[in-house]
N, C-alpha and C positions, 0 to 999 in steps of 0.2 A: 726354243722349248722352255727355257728358264723364264724368258720374258712372258711367254703365254701363261705359265704357271703363276708367276707373280701377279699378272693382270687378273687372272681368274681368282686368286686369293683376295686381291684388293676389292674386286667386285663383290665377292662373298662377304667380306668384312663390311663393306659399305652397306650392303643389303641388310646385314644383321643389325648394324647401328640404326639404319633407317626404320627397322621394325620396332625399335625400342622407343616408346613414347616418353620424352623427357619430363612431361608434366606429372605431378604427383597424382596417385590414384585417389579419387574422391572417397571420403569416408561415408558409408551408408549408415545413418543412425537408426534405421529401422522405422522410418516414418510411414512406409508403405504398409497398409493394412493386410496385404497379401502375405507378407513375411511374418506377421504376428501369429504365433501359435497359441491358440486358446486352450486352456486346461480342459481335460475331459471330465465328465461328471456333471451332476446337477448343480445349478447355481445356488449360492447363498444370498438370499435377497434381504436387503436392509432397509428399514424405515426409521424415521426419527421425529420426535415431537419436542421442540425446545420449550422449556419452562422458565428459564431464567438466563440472562446475560448480564454480567457484572464485571467490575474491576477492569474497565477499559483504561489501560495504562499506556499512554502515548510515549513515555520515556523508556519503558522496559519492553516495548513492542510486543504486547500480549493482551489478552482478554480472557475472561472465564466464562464457561458455558455449563449449563445443567440441562439435561434432556433425558427423555425416555426413548430408548432405542430397542427396536424389536427385529427379530430375524426369523426367517422361514427357511426350512431345510427339508427337501424331499428325498434325500438320500438315506443311507444307512444311519440310524440313530447313534450308533457307536462312533461313527466318523464325523459327527456334527462338529464343525470348527467354530461355532459361535462363541465359545468361551475363550477363544484365542484372539478375539477382536481387540483393537486398541485405536486411539487417535494418533495417527502417524505424525501429525504436526503439533501434537500436544506436548506438554511439559510433564515428564514423569519424575517426581522427586518424593519418594516415600509415599505419603498418603494423599498427594495432590490429585493424581489421576486415579479414578475409581471406575470399575465396571462391575456393578453388583447385580447379579441375576435375582430378580424379584418374583418371576413367574415362569412356569414351563408347562406346556401342554403337548401331548402327542395325539395328533388327529389323523384322519385317513389321508389327508393331503401331505402330512409330514410333521416335523417338529416345529413348534413355535416357542420362542424365548423372548422374554422381556427383561431389559436391563435398565438400571438407573445409572446414568453416567454424569460424573462431575470432573472437570479438568480445566486447567489453564491451557490456552492455545497460543502458539506463536503467530503474530500478525505484524508484518512490516507495513506500518502506516505510511501513506502518501499524504504529506501535509503541506505541499507547496501551495495549495489553494486555501489553506486554513484561514478563516473559519467558514469557507464556502465549499468545503470538501465533502465528497461521498466516499464511503468505505465499504469494501466487500469483506464480510466476515466469512472466512473459508475454513471448513473443517474437513479433514480427510480421514476416513475410517478404513482400516485395513487389518490384516492379520499380523500378529507379532513376528511370525516367521516370514521373512521376505521371499523365501524360496518355496513357500507352500503353493501347490498347484491347485488352487480353488478359484472357481469363477465367483466374482462378486458383482451383484447387480442391485438395482433399486427395487423396492417393493411396489406392488401394484394395488390400487391405482394412485394413491396419494402417498408418496414416499417421504415427504418432508412438510411439516407444518409447524407453526409457531403459536403458542398459547395467546389467545386474545387478551389475557390479563397482563401480558408482558409489556411494560412501559419502560423505555429508556429515556431518562431525562435529557433533554437537549437533542434528541434524535427522533426521526421518523423511520418506521420499518417498512420496507417494500416487500413484494411477493418473494418468498423463498423458492429455491430450486435445488434439485438433487439429480445426479447423473453418475453413471459408472465411468471411472477414469483409471489411470495407472500412474505409478511413480517410476520414472526412469532411473535406474541405478547405473552409474558410469563405472561399474566394477563388476567383475565376475564373482566376487566374494569367495574366491578360492575354489569354485566349482565350475566345471565346464558348462558351456551354454548348450541348450537343446538345439538339435538340428533345425535350421531355418531361422534361428534368432540371431540378431546382430548385437543388440544390447539387452540387458536383463530388465524386465519390467515387473513391478509389484502391483498386483490388482488392488484397486481401492474404490471407494464410493465417496464422492465429494458432495458436501452440503454447503450451499452458498446463500448468504443472506445480505442483501444490500441495505445499508443504513445511510440516511441523509441527515447531515447536521443542520439544526435550526439556527441559522447564522445570526438572526436578530438577537438571540439570547447571549451571544458571545461578543458582538461588536461593541456594545457599550462598556462592559466591564474590562474587556481586554485592551481596548484602544482609548480608554478614558484619558490616559496620560498624553496621547497624541492630540486629542481634542483640546485638552488644556493648553498644550504648547501652541496650537494655532490661535486659541483665544488670547493668550498672553502676547503673541506677536502682533495681533490686531490692536490690542490695548497699547502696546509700545508705539504704534504708529499714530494713535489718537491722542496720547498724552505727551505733552511737550517736556515733561520732567520725569526723572527717575526711570529713564528708558533702560539703562544698563541693568538695573535690578530685574526688570521684566524680562529682558532677553536672557539673563542668567537663569531665571526661574523657568523659562521655556526650555532651555537646554537641559536643565536638571529633570524636568517633567518628562521630556522625550526620552532621555537616557534611562531614567528609572522605569519607564514603561517597557522599554526594550529588555531590560534586565528581568523584569517580571515575566514577560512572555518567554524569554529564554529559559527560565526555570520551569516552565510548564511543558515546553515542546523540545524535541531533539534539534540538533544543529541543522539537520537537513531542511527543516521547515523554514529556516531563515533565508534560504535561497529562493524562496517564492514570493508570495504576496507580501508577507510581513517585512522581509528584507527591503523590497522596493518601497514600501510605505515608509519605513525608517529613513531611507535615503531621501525621499521627497520631503519629509518633515525637516531634516537637518539642512538640506539645500534651501528650503524656504526660510529657515532662520538665518542662514548666511546671506540670502538675498535681502532680507530686511535690514540686517546690520550693515551690509555694504552699500545698499541704496540710500539708507538714512545718513550714513557718513558722507557719501559723495554729495548728496543734495545739501546738507546743512553746513558742511565744511569747505567744499570746493566749488560746487556749481553756483552757490549764492554769491560768491565773490565775483564771478564772471557776469552773471545775469540774474538779478533778483526775481524778475517776473517769471522767467523760465523755471527758476527754482521753486517758486510757489505753485506753478502748474504741475510740476513733477511731484511735489509733495501731495497734492490732491489726488493724483493718479496712482500713487504708490500703494495705498491700501487696497483699492479694488483690483489692481493688477496682481498683488500678492494673493488675495483671496481667490481670484479667478484662475490663476495659474495652478495654485495648490489643489483646488477642487477638480480642475480638468485633469491634472496628472493622476489624482486618486481615482477618478472615474475610469481612466484608461487602463489602469492596472487591475481593476476588479475582475476576477475570473468570470 
């Protein structure tokens, strides 16, 4: 009887353990649109007209934007949330970010408001391809209260436009775009979540503007030191005297150019095209110094004819290898 009871308990215990899944339960971050609870009520529709973009600061990861922003609200005029709008990824510091209402009309379709907006915007530049890079200027507009239950949507039919008079020196502007989005908040902010929500989302409207850098305007001034270093190395291979001075000048020119670019760009940019170019230039200088020393001081002692042939091939080999390496790293 005892054995049967022990066996029965063991089977029950084994069954209970077998029912427990040792793997951790996967976290559902709320990516499914079915679980997303849309706020009730009429949408607040937003449109924008960019008049100016300035202060593109690569070191501080920001740019400044000026635009006319309008809203339409078909709900209760007293509950119009338009005055609570702000740039979510903007920089608010005293008078930097402004939302000034310049016009208001009450029509049969609802309330219409027009604002003049000026703000600095945070932008994490991707400069690994500099100066062959494209950048997406991204502006997110939402309500100051992240818990506000208001639908945000884009205006119809043209929610985002750019002034034809806007010119960015060194950049070309592509077609802008606007769409309704949301910002995921990985915190409950001290308030319980609504039934059906997994994470808290703040409604937003995103404005995107793609800009392309005109690379030819930057290649000559930014890489002039590298060009000079290659020219000095070629001269050192052509001139039979004063080679040490030319090699030293090439090193100083290449190093000074790198310091100049490092003062304009963040350190992350050096991991891309510029860093590889710097490596090619310095390896080329080492190639010139080492080959010249081996040919003139060592190979000539063993075979003068071979030394002369190698001397003739040294210059074209240096130029060819350098240009091929630069061509291969161009994005």
